[in-house]
C-alpha positions in Angstrom: 96.5 63.3 105.9 93.7 65.2 107.5 93.7 69.0 107.6 94.8 69.4 111.2 98.0 67.3 111.0 98.8 68.9 107.7 98.4 72.4 109.2 100.6 71.3 112.2 103.3 70.1 109.8 103.1 73.3 107.8 103.4 75.3 111.0 106.5 73.4 112.0 107.9 73.8 108.6 107.2 77.5 108.6 108.4 77.9 112.2 112.0 78.1 110.8 110.9 81.0 108.6 109.3 83.3 111.1 112.2 85.7 111.3 113.6 85.4 107.7 116.7 87.2 105.8 118.6 86.7 102.5 121.8 87.3 100.7 122.3 88.4 97.1 123.2 85.5 94.8 126.8 86.9 94.6 127.3 87.0 98.3 129.7 84.5 99.8 127.1 83.3 102.3 124.9 82.3 99.4 127.4 79.7 98.4 127.8 78.5 101.9 124.1 78.2 102.7 121.5 76.5 100.6 118.7 76.6 103.1 116.0 79.1 102.0 114.7 79.6 105.5 118.1 80.8 106.7 118.4 83.2 103.8 114.8 84.4 104.5 115.6 84.9 108.2 118.7 87.0 107.4 116.8 89.1 104.9 114.1 90.0 107.5 116.8 90.8 110.0 118.4 93.2 107.5 115.1 94.7 106.6 115.3 93.6 102.9 112.4 91.2 103.2 109.0 91.1 104.9 108.4 88.3 107.4 106.8 85.1 106.2 103.9 85.7 108.6 103.0 88.9 106.8 103.4 87.3 103.4 101.1 84.5 104.4 98.4 87.0 105.5 98.8 88.8 102.1 98.7 85.5 100.2 95.5 84.3 102.0 93.7 87.5 101.2 94.1 87.0 97.4 94.5 83.2 97.2 92.5 81.3 99.7 93.3 77.6 100.2 95.8 75.4 101.9 99.5 76.4 101.7 101.4 73.1 101.3 104.9 74.5 100.6 106.9 77.6 100.8 110.4 78.7 99.7 112.5 81.8 99.7 114.5 82.1 96.4 116.0 84.5 93.9 113.8 84.3 90.9 112.4 86.8 88.4 115.5 89.0 89.0 114.4 89.5 92.7 114.0 87.7 96.0 110.6 86.1 96.2 108.6 83.9 98.5 107.2 81.0 96.5 104.0 79.5 97.9 102.3 76.4 96.7 98.6 76.6 97.5 95.9 74.0 97.0 92.8 76.2 96.1 89.2 75.4 97.1 88.7 73.5 93.9 91.7 71.2 94.6 94.1 72.8 92.1 97.7 73.3 92.9 98.8 76.9 92.3 102.2 78.5 92.6 102.2 82.1 93.8 105.4 84.3 94.0 105.4 87.3 96.2 108.1 89.9 96.0 110.0 89.5 99.3 110.5 93.3 99.7 107.0 94.5 98.8 104.7 91.6 99.2 103.2 92.2 95.8 102.4 89.3 93.5 105.0 88.9 90.8 103.2 89.2 87.5 102.5 86.0 85.7 103.4 83.7 88.5 100.1 83.0 90.2 99.1 80.2 87.8 98.0 76.7 88.2 100.9 74.3 88.4 99.9 71.5 86.1 103.4 70.2 85.1 
């Protein structure tokens, strides 16, 4: 797949994320909803998470490359955006950004060689 169709597919995938909001794992809506983009949208609406557009900007400043996947999840005892990025050398890297602050979660921006 060339770069342009891949970026279009990513834009469509992320289109569902643009307004993003989440529930705590114990909330009833967590059990009823397993779509991370819905949780992210609700979290943004509540003001407990930054929008994915801002997160992408922060991500690209530190980790240039092509974002091939993104997810909003409860991990590392906090809500995070997980991004999978193919860097300029062709390596796949997972980067987790704290959803509330946009800071990289320590120890999570490593190559994914599993």
